Wavefront OBJ file of the C-alpha trace (Angstrom):
o trace
v -37.211 9.470 -81.892
v -36.066 7.388 -78.912
v -35.627 3.632 -79.305
v -36.545 3.187 -75.654
v -40.055 1.717 -75.186
v -42.547 4.075 -73.542
v -43.863 1.263 -71.286
v -42.595 -2.036 -69.925
v -45.615 -4.274 -70.587
v -46.544 -5.021 -74.200
v -48.487 -8.198 -73.398
v -52.155 -8.796 -74.196
v -54.972 -8.264 -71.700
v -54.402 -11.922 -70.772
v -50.665 -11.280 -70.204
v -49.685 -13.232 -73.321
v -46.258 -12.294 -74.673
v -46.477 -11.088 -78.258
v -43.761 -10.594 -80.883
v -42.762 -6.961 -81.475
v -43.053 -7.603 -85.196
v -44.781 -10.514 -86.897
v -43.281 -11.840 -90.127
v -43.025 -15.157 -92.016
v -40.589 -16.486 -89.402
v -43.197 -15.828 -86.691
v -45.660 -18.197 -88.380
v -43.596 -21.284 -89.262
v -45.253 -23.885 -91.435
v -48.090 -21.587 -92.460
v -49.773 -22.870 -95.606
v -52.836 -21.326 -97.193
v -54.713 -24.544 -97.911
v -54.307 -26.263 -94.545
v -53.933 -23.352 -92.131
v -56.283 -20.851 -93.699
v -58.352 -22.329 -96.484
v -61.520 -20.685 -97.738
v -64.640 -19.630 -95.806
v -67.245 -22.336 -95.435
v -64.797 -25.193 -95.839
v -62.890 -27.310 -93.340
v -61.295 -26.248 -90.992
v -63.446 -23.079 -91.148
v -60.694 -20.740 -89.924
v -62.015 -17.951 -92.134
v -65.676 -18.460 -91.261
v -68.374 -21.137 -91.113
v -70.183 -20.041 -94.289
v -68.876 -19.297 -97.805
v -70.399 -15.827 -98.204
v -70.345 -14.744 -94.535
v -71.699 -11.169 -94.145
v -72.014 -10.620 -97.890
v -74.796 -13.213 -97.771
v -76.321 -12.340 -94.404
v -75.410 -10.040 -91.533
v -74.957 -11.398 -88.043
v -78.110 -11.476 -85.896
v -78.294 -8.328 -83.775
v -79.527 -9.239 -80.309
v -79.829 -7.065 -77.227
v -80.081 -8.982 -73.964
v -83.401 -7.887 -72.461
v -85.403 -8.816 -69.419
v -86.602 -7.011 -66.315
v -89.613 -6.715 -64.063
v -92.698 -8.647 -64.997
v -93.396 -10.396 -68.281
v -95.503 -7.355 -69.275
v -92.480 -5.053 -68.787
v -90.131 -7.210 -70.846
v -92.696 -7.800 -73.586
v -92.813 -4.022 -74.068
v -88.978 -3.834 -74.246
v -88.919 -6.704 -76.790
v -91.359 -4.840 -79.020
v -89.347 -1.618 -78.657
v -86.138 -3.359 -79.733
v -87.774 -5.116 -82.672
v -89.232 -1.792 -83.810
v -85.741 -0.238 -83.738
v -84.103 -2.811 -85.968
v -83.123 -5.673 -83.674
v -83.278 -8.961 -85.574
v -83.456 -11.500 -82.744
v -84.584 -11.635 -79.133
v -82.298 -12.456 -76.216
v -83.984 -13.113 -72.880
v -82.580 -12.428 -69.420
v -84.265 -14.104 -66.466
v -84.206 -12.933 -62.867
v -82.149 -14.760 -60.230
v -85.092 -16.643 -58.657
v -85.975 -18.131 -62.050
v -82.344 -19.043 -62.706
v -82.078 -20.729 -59.318
v -85.423 -22.545 -59.483
v -87.327 -20.447 -56.945
v -90.792 -18.960 -57.358
v -91.403 -15.271 -56.789
v -93.308 -15.983 -53.572
v -90.401 -17.927 -52.027
v -88.558 -16.408 -49.080
v -85.353 -17.084 -51.026
v -86.534 -14.698 -53.767
v -86.902 -11.648 -51.524
v -85.300 -8.547 -53.028
v -84.518 -10.196 -56.377
v -87.853 -10.560 -58.171
v -87.563 -8.961 -61.604
v -84.393 -7.085 -60.656
v -81.756 -8.562 -63.007
v -84.079 -10.159 -65.521
v -87.696 -11.042 -66.112
v -89.601 -13.050 -63.489
v -91.044 -16.276 -64.892
v -93.023 -18.506 -62.510
v -95.469 -20.349 -64.760
v -96.524 -20.815 -68.358
v -98.854 -17.848 -67.860
v -95.821 -15.553 -67.573
v -94.273 -17.010 -70.716
v -97.541 -16.440 -72.583
v -97.457 -12.753 -71.617
v -93.729 -12.445 -72.369
v -94.281 -13.322 -76.032
v -97.764 -11.880 -76.468
v -98.035 -10.326 -79.918
v -94.716 -11.851 -81.045
v -95.003 -14.724 -83.520
v -92.461 -17.292 -82.347
v -92.364 -19.031 -85.705
v -91.025 -15.796 -87.237
v -88.452 -14.722 -84.654
v -85.226 -16.229 -83.335
v -85.096 -16.227 -79.537
v -82.099 -16.819 -77.297
v -82.676 -17.688 -73.637
v -79.841 -17.312 -71.147
v -80.637 -19.885 -68.485
v -78.967 -23.103 -67.378
v -80.000 -25.079 -64.284
v -83.691 -24.602 -65.085
v -83.168 -24.378 -68.851
v -85.234 -27.417 -69.806
v -88.199 -26.103 -67.766
v -88.136 -22.748 -69.553
v -87.685 -24.434 -72.938
v -90.789 -26.525 -72.222
v -92.713 -23.307 -71.488
v -91.472 -21.635 -74.667
v -92.460 -24.598 -76.823
v -95.862 -24.776 -75.106
v -96.454 -21.110 -76.018
v -95.406 -21.845 -79.603
v -97.894 -24.698 -79.758
v -100.641 -22.408 -78.414
v -99.811 -19.969 -81.214
v -100.311 -22.790 -83.710
v -96.640 -22.902 -84.689
v -94.944 -25.868 -86.302
v -92.239 -26.806 -83.784
v -90.052 -28.004 -86.624
v -89.828 -24.368 -87.763
v -89.089 -22.832 -84.369
v -85.635 -21.229 -84.368
v -83.563 -20.084 -81.422
v -80.999 -20.997 -78.807
v -81.132 -22.271 -75.247
v -77.981 -21.643 -73.228
v -78.407 -24.873 -71.226
v -74.661 -25.006 -70.424
v -74.507 -26.447 -66.923
v -70.765 -27.186 -66.911
v -69.794 -23.517 -66.974
v -72.059 -23.003 -63.958
v -69.816 -25.278 -61.902
v -66.740 -23.583 -63.360
v -67.708 -19.922 -63.167
v -71.243 -18.643 -62.619
v -72.297 -21.001 -59.795
v -76.017 -21.146 -60.643
v -76.347 -24.927 -60.372
v -78.988 -26.998 -58.588
v -78.070 -30.661 -58.884
v -74.837 -32.699 -59.089
v -73.025 -32.684 -62.455
v -74.058 -36.111 -63.746
v -77.866 -35.810 -63.376
v -77.562 -32.245 -64.653
v -75.827 -33.597 -67.751
v -78.739 -36.026 -68.121
v -81.146 -33.065 -68.394
v -78.903 -31.535 -71.067
v -78.751 -34.694 -73.176
v -82.526 -35.093 -72.807
v -82.939 -31.716 -74.517
v -80.490 -32.818 -77.232
v -82.569 -35.897 -78.002
v -85.927 -34.104 -77.798
v -84.924 -31.171 -79.980
v -83.225 -33.402 -82.554
v -86.525 -35.219 -83.054
v -89.108 -32.472 -82.538
v -87.440 -29.033 -82.852
v -84.625 -29.608 -85.379
v -83.859 -25.907 -86.021
v -83.424 -25.158 -82.324
v -79.906 -24.859 -80.893
v -80.336 -26.988 -77.788
v -77.205 -25.623 -76.118
v -75.014 -22.535 -76.283
v -71.702 -23.616 -74.802
v -70.615 -20.515 -73.001
v -67.182 -19.095 -72.471
v -68.671 -15.713 -71.704
v -69.143 -16.314 -67.997
v -65.799 -18.080 -67.731
v -64.161 -14.886 -68.989
v -66.314 -12.719 -66.721
v -65.082 -14.788 -63.761
v -61.516 -13.693 -64.527
v -60.093 -16.214 -66.992
v -57.622 -15.402 -69.724
v -58.703 -15.497 -73.362
v -56.921 -18.834 -73.749
v -58.647 -20.325 -70.716
v -61.997 -19.120 -72.017
v -61.293 -20.782 -75.346
v -59.938 -24.040 -73.939
v -62.484 -24.587 -71.163
v -65.400 -23.690 -73.418
v -64.385 -26.065 -76.189
v -63.567 -28.825 -73.716
v -67.030 -28.350 -72.192
v -68.398 -28.779 -75.700
v -66.415 -31.964 -76.134
v -67.835 -33.256 -72.841
v -71.381 -32.651 -74.072
v -70.589 -34.567 -77.250
v -69.241 -37.473 -75.185
v -72.267 -37.537 -72.873
v -74.613 -37.357 -75.834
v -72.877 -40.336 -77.422
v -73.056 -42.252 -74.120
v -76.805 -41.553 -74.050
v -77.086 -43.410 -77.360
v -77.280 -40.410 -79.680
v -75.477 -40.349 -83.017
v -72.966 -37.492 -83.026
v -74.063 -36.309 -86.462
v -77.692 -36.190 -85.298
v -77.182 -33.624 -82.518
v -73.783 -31.972 -83.047
v -74.997 -29.688 -85.891
v -77.246 -27.893 -83.373
v -74.528 -27.198 -80.837
v -73.639 -23.513 -80.703
v -71.145 -21.460 -78.720
v -71.099 -18.157 -76.858
v -67.902 -16.159 -76.447
v -66.845 -12.972 -74.706
v -65.413 -10.007 -76.614
v -62.843 -8.306 -74.386
v -60.623 -5.291 -74.968
v -57.553 -6.815 -76.631
v -58.603 -6.530 -80.267
v -56.282 -9.034 -81.942
v -56.297 -11.525 -79.061
v -60.071 -11.795 -79.398
v -59.995 -12.185 -83.185
v -57.360 -14.914 -82.909
v -59.458 -16.656 -80.258
v -62.532 -16.836 -82.499
v -60.610 -18.060 -85.541
v -58.804 -20.695 -83.458
v -62.124 -21.852 -81.971
v -63.488 -22.753 -85.388
v -60.346 -24.596 -86.442
v -60.029 -26.525 -83.173
v -63.678 -27.572 -83.143
v -63.514 -28.799 -86.721
v -60.456 -30.898 -85.945
v -61.734 -32.495 -82.731
v -65.138 -33.274 -84.196
v -63.661 -34.984 -87.235
v -60.575 -36.598 -85.686
v -61.670 -37.340 -82.102
v -65.390 -38.006 -82.495
v -65.583 -39.247 -86.070
v -68.183 -36.734 -87.241
v -69.058 -37.196 -90.885
v -71.286 -34.189 -91.556
v -69.775 -30.811 -92.323
v -72.450 -29.270 -90.081
v -71.087 -31.232 -87.111
v -67.654 -29.672 -87.577
v -68.820 -26.127 -88.271
v -68.601 -24.024 -85.118
v -71.127 -21.188 -84.925
v -71.098 -18.691 -82.104
v -72.770 -15.719 -80.453
v -70.670 -12.912 -79.025
v -71.364 -10.523 -76.186
v -69.112 -7.610 -75.393
v -67.348 -7.894 -72.042
v -69.422 -6.822 -69.077
v -66.389 -7.158 -66.828
v -64.570 -4.505 -68.886
v -67.203 -1.834 -68.235
v -66.405 0.762 -65.610
v -68.570 2.856 -63.323
v -65.911 5.562 -63.569
v -66.392 7.720 -66.690
v -69.180 5.444 -67.982
v -69.307 7.079 -71.435
v -65.922 5.439 -72.084
v -67.856 2.165 -72.124
v -69.401 3.137 -75.470
v -65.917 3.194 -77.005
v -64.921 -0.097 -75.371
v -68.093 -1.772 -76.596
v -67.567 -0.544 -80.160
v -64.026 -1.966 -80.317
v -65.142 -5.264 -78.774
v -68.065 -5.551 -81.187
v -65.759 -4.880 -84.146
v -63.464 -7.667 -82.932
v -66.450 -10.025 -82.822
v -67.410 -9.106 -86.376
v -63.866 -9.404 -87.737
v -63.632 -12.738 -85.913
v -66.707 -13.974 -87.793
v -69.494 -14.086 -85.199
v -73.005 -15.234 -86.188
v -74.813 -13.232 -83.519
v -73.859 -10.217 -81.418
v -74.990 -8.431 -78.270
v -73.474 -5.060 -77.424
v -73.500 -4.015 -73.782
v -74.938 -0.672 -72.748
v -72.736 1.948 -71.153
v -74.765 2.080 -67.908
v -74.726 -1.630 -67.054
v -72.198 -1.261 -64.229
v -74.958 0.577 -62.370
v -78.212 -1.073 -63.394
v -80.153 -2.669 -66.214
v -79.872 -0.422 -69.280
v -82.200 2.459 -70.038
v -83.909 2.633 -73.432
v -81.496 5.387 -74.504
v -78.430 3.350 -73.512
v -79.651 0.171 -75.168
v -80.450 2.107 -78.347
v -76.866 3.436 -78.496
v -75.618 -0.135 -78.026
v -77.804 -1.381 -80.883
v -76.803 1.558 -83.091
v -73.150 0.587 -82.493
v -73.782 -2.694 -84.295
v -75.692 -0.984 -87.065
v -72.904 1.545 -87.684
v -70.377 -1.296 -87.911
v -72.642 -3.211 -90.295
v -73.650 -0.366 -92.587
v -70.954 2.323 -92.362
v -67.568 0.743 -91.583
v -67.139 -1.338 -94.746
v -65.840 -4.365 -92.832
v -68.648 -6.578 -94.170
v -67.627 -6.060 -97.778
v -64.902 -8.713 -97.813
v -64.731 -11.982 -95.922
v -62.159 -12.369 -93.130
v -60.295 -9.176 -94.081
v -57.524 -9.879 -91.551
v -56.861 -13.411 -92.801
v -53.241 -13.878 -93.809
v -51.981 -11.153 -91.493
v -48.815 -12.532 -89.931
v -49.840 -11.301 -86.483
v -53.425 -12.557 -86.714
v -52.268 -15.970 -87.942
v -49.629 -16.130 -85.174
v -52.293 -15.323 -82.592
v -54.646 -17.940 -84.055
v -51.918 -20.614 -84.027
v -50.845 -19.721 -80.483
v -54.417 -19.978 -79.215
v -54.874 -23.340 -80.912
v -51.675 -24.780 -79.466
v -52.496 -23.566 -75.950
v -56.018 -24.970 -76.087
v -54.826 -28.458 -77.022
v -52.371 -28.328 -74.122
v -55.294 -27.622 -71.783
v -57.296 -30.478 -73.339
v -54.462 -32.845 -72.478
v -54.466 -31.716 -68.845
v -58.250 -32.095 -68.562
v -58.171 -35.508 -70.219
v -55.668 -36.465 -67.518
v -58.428 -35.993 -64.936
v -60.739 -38.263 -66.939
v -62.807 -35.481 -68.527
v -64.272 -32.096 -67.756
v -66.756 -33.324 -65.160
v -63.927 -34.963 -63.231
v -61.728 -31.881 -63.646
v -64.516 -29.703 -62.244
v -64.991 -32.050 -59.299
v -61.249 -31.739 -58.639
v -61.438 -27.927 -58.897
v -58.958 -27.653 -61.784
v -60.598 -25.031 -64.048
v -61.822 -23.073 -61.028
v -58.280 -22.846 -59.669
v -56.844 -21.806 -63.038
v -59.373 -18.968 -63.338
v -58.777 -17.855 -59.757
v -55.032 -17.596 -60.397
v -55.582 -15.692 -63.665
v -57.931 -13.188 -62.035
v -55.407 -12.550 -59.258
v -52.596 -12.041 -61.781
v -54.657 -9.515 -63.754
v -55.642 -7.566 -60.653
v -52.008 -7.368 -59.595
v -51.136 -5.972 -63.026
v -53.795 -3.290 -62.584
v -52.543 -2.446 -59.106
v -49.000 -1.980 -60.478
v -50.371 -0.052 -63.477
v -48.719 -2.529 -65.826
v -52.196 -2.661 -67.345
v -54.108 0.594 -67.736
v -57.875 0.955 -67.559
v -58.697 4.460 -68.668
v -60.487 6.402 -65.961
v -59.820 3.767 -63.294
v -56.081 3.577 -62.595
v -54.971 6.266 -65.058
v -56.531 9.409 -66.567
v -58.756 9.715 -63.512
v -60.971 12.780 -63.170
v -63.661 14.054 -60.894
v -67.057 12.740 -61.928
v -69.551 15.433 -62.959
v -72.773 13.759 -61.927
v -74.934 10.677 -62.096
v -76.274 9.338 -65.383
v -79.973 8.382 -65.793
v -80.667 4.845 -64.562
v -83.427 2.278 -64.909
v -84.697 1.354 -61.452
v -86.810 -1.702 -60.652
v -88.681 -1.044 -57.431
v -90.257 -3.561 -55.070
v -93.736 -3.031 -56.506
v -92.676 -5.511 -59.209
v -92.419 -8.256 -56.595
v -95.862 -7.457 -55.212
v -97.393 -7.501 -58.684
v -95.655 -10.737 -59.611
v -96.638 -12.535 -56.396
v -100.266 -11.450 -56.807
v -100.335 -12.806 -60.364
v -98.742 -16.083 -59.257
v -101.373 -16.471 -56.518
v -104.103 -15.963 -59.141
v -102.601 -18.638 -61.425
v -102.407 -21.080 -58.518
v -106.057 -20.473 -57.606
v -107.259 -21.060 -61.138
v -105.182 -24.101 -62.141
v -106.041 -27.735 -61.461
v -104.117 -28.854 -58.383
v -104.806 -32.474 -59.310
v -103.212 -32.001 -62.737
v -100.186 -30.334 -61.169
v -99.731 -33.139 -58.644
v -100.187 -35.829 -61.300
v -97.685 -34.353 -63.766
v -95.085 -33.659 -61.053
v -95.335 -37.234 -59.833
v -94.911 -38.524 -63.384
v -91.844 -36.292 -63.765
v -90.252 -37.694 -60.601
v -90.915 -41.236 -61.740
v -89.465 -40.587 -65.198
v -86.411 -38.786 -63.789
v -85.731 -41.693 -61.467
v -85.915 -44.050 -64.438
v -84.636 -43.690 -67.948
v -87.390 -41.612 -69.537
v -86.607 -38.475 -71.478
v -87.659 -35.680 -69.123
v -88.658 -33.141 -71.794
v -92.136 -34.554 -72.625
v -92.779 -34.866 -68.889
v -91.735 -31.243 -68.369
v -94.068 -30.195 -71.192
v -96.933 -31.858 -69.331
v -95.981 -30.107 -66.081
v -95.813 -26.614 -67.548
v -99.076 -27.076 -69.462
v -100.691 -27.860 -66.099
v -99.223 -24.522 -64.876
v -96.846 -26.109 -62.403
v -94.366 -23.485 -61.277
v -90.638 -23.339 -61.942
v -90.058 -23.820 -58.209
v -92.350 -26.839 -57.979
v -90.739 -28.525 -60.970
v -87.186 -27.792 -59.786
v -88.017 -29.144 -56.333
v -89.524 -32.315 -57.819
v -86.329 -32.992 -59.758
v -84.333 -32.177 -56.640
v -86.097 -34.957 -54.756
v -84.697 -37.389 -57.319
v -81.284 -35.877 -58.097
v -80.327 -34.346 -54.740
v -78.269 -31.171 -54.116
v -74.625 -30.463 -54.947
v -71.901 -28.990 -52.778
v -68.886 -27.866 -54.762
v -65.347 -28.519 -53.529
v -63.442 -25.702 -51.855
v -60.660 -24.362 -54.066
v -57.588 -22.600 -52.708
l 1 2 3 4 5 6 7 8 9 10 11 12 13 14 15 16 17 18 19 20 21 22 23 24 25 26 27 28 29 30 31 32 33 34 35 36 37 38 39 40 41 42 43 44 45 46 47 48 49 50 51 52 53 54 55 56 57 58 59 60 61 62 63 64 65 66 67 68 69 70 71 72 73 74 75 76 77 78 79 80 81 82 83 84 85 86 87 88 89 90 91 92 93 94 95 96 97 98 99 100 101 102 103 104 105 106 107 108 109 110 111 112 113 114 115 116 117 118 119 120 121 122 123 124 125 126 127 128 129 130 131 132 133 134 135 136 137 138 139 140 141 142 143 144 145 146 147 148 149 150 151 152 153 154 155 156 157 158 159 160 161 162 163 164 165 166 167 168 169 170 171 172 173 174 175 176 177 178 179 180 181 182 183 184 185 186 187 188 189 190 191 192 193 194 195 196 197 198 199 200 201 202 203 204 205 206 207 208 209 210 211 212 213 214 215 216 217 218 219 220 221 222 223 224 225 226 227 228 229 230 231 232 233 234 235 236 237 238 239 240 241 242 243 244 245 246 247 248 249 250 251 252 253 254 255 256 257 258 259 260 261 262 263 264 265 266 267 268 269 270 271 272 273 274 275 276 277 278 279 280 281 282 283 284 285 286 287 288 289 290 291 292 293 294 295 296 297 298 299 300 301 302 303 304 305 306 307 308 309 310 311 312 313 314 315 316 317 318 319 320 321 322 323 324 325 326 327 328 329 330 331 332 333 334 335 336 337 338 339 340 341 342 343 344 345 346 347 348 349 350 351 352 353 354 355 356 357 358 359 360 361 362 363 364 365 366 367 368 369 370 371 372 373 374 375 376 377 378 379 380 381 382 383 384 385 386 387 388 389 390 391 392 393 394 395 396 397 398 399 400 401 402 403 404 405 406 407 408 409 410 411 412 413 414 415 416 417 418 419 420 421 422 423 424 425 426 427 428 429 430 431 432 433 434 435 436 437 438 439 440 441 442 443 444 445 446 447 448 449 450 451 452 453 454 455 456 457 458 459 460 461 462 463 464 465 466 467 468 469 470 471 472 473 474 475 476 477 478 479 480 481 482 483 484 485 486 487 488 489 490 491 492 493 494 495 496 497 498 499 500 501 502 503 504 505 506 507 508 509 510 511 512 513 514 515 516 517 518 519 520 521 522 523 524 525 526 527 528 529 530 531 532 533
């Protein structure tokens, strides 16, 4: 056998140099008690809970939402009937951007990439026949997150639920919108005010609800490295803690309900090291930087979604394999919740067949692979511990740079994380162009495609149906009640009132998402991000 390497690039997906062989010298200073410890104890490297998957499997969620609320309600019930254990809601672009379905700005997008939600009436249909007190629901929405949360809680109240027993997660992570996804409405500081208002409201009234899911997923999808995803996500989380404290909240009152959302990309061990480092870093900063006293404040819990940006339109069945490996990395990294992408999502929203295969992928891992039988089975591996340590060290170096700007809000305003991601994305694309990195079926092992796969298509009749329903709701509601509650919201937003009770009043009057977003816009104003080169 030749000693000559068969390729020149043995770096990770993120171009991180790795040792050819990991051994005790590779992990200097490694000690079981301080570096690794036991699951469920500080610094939680091996997992946030003592029994992990021996006590309870991760929640299996499939991101679902398309067309009207009727359409998505049917998909929710289909997924629940096939073994899904939690709901995960996708909203269409108009809802995410604070536009109603009858707005000119919504043309061509109503119900296309998620469910269209205009008023409380849509939310009532979305969860018709689903008891909210018995199901955990995740909602992926940010700029208009508090509006949608108010609708969800209003539906729960109509069902007779005890809000103190309602369980779920609101993404509500506006900082990553400025960094990566760009679905923001208002300037950073008033947007942070809306976030901390949900912290305070949920702490008092909905204590089991995760009022934010601090998301690295979209940072990674924008082209970041695994390290950048880790560092920027955790530093966003630290910024939310700081803003919550400035708003007068006790860290130990709201920090236990902070959750995180990470990407699962192709590099198996890089991803596992990222998740393990995330837990250890968060435990340290919460205890040492913010003085948290409760274990729950230091215990990082996270949802994982397999990497949409890794899916290819070429040879789409390869995506099933990619998703399985990414999901396994999430499980071995200790995730609490998992979404597996469908193989057809580079073309369209997934078909029922594709989403069933994606769900079955999780179930095969859970029930056939044996990886749930022992906790953190890769713990103590020299390579895994080296990767975990390297991720931790790199993240703290990024924290120092961001602190130099004055915080994450100031770093965003200066364009720092945006520029870092832009440079990383360019570097990765260059590696693909040179074939230093191989994507099977794209730049190597290319073959002639045999034909199109079945796709789910959302036609424009959805928009007509949705606009007709919205017109009906507007005719039947009290315009006086809408005007009164919107005016109260503007007054409270301009002052120091918590906006959540005011939003609850607005949605119960059937004010629309667009009307509420516009009312807040009159107070907060728009935001124009800085150009980054």
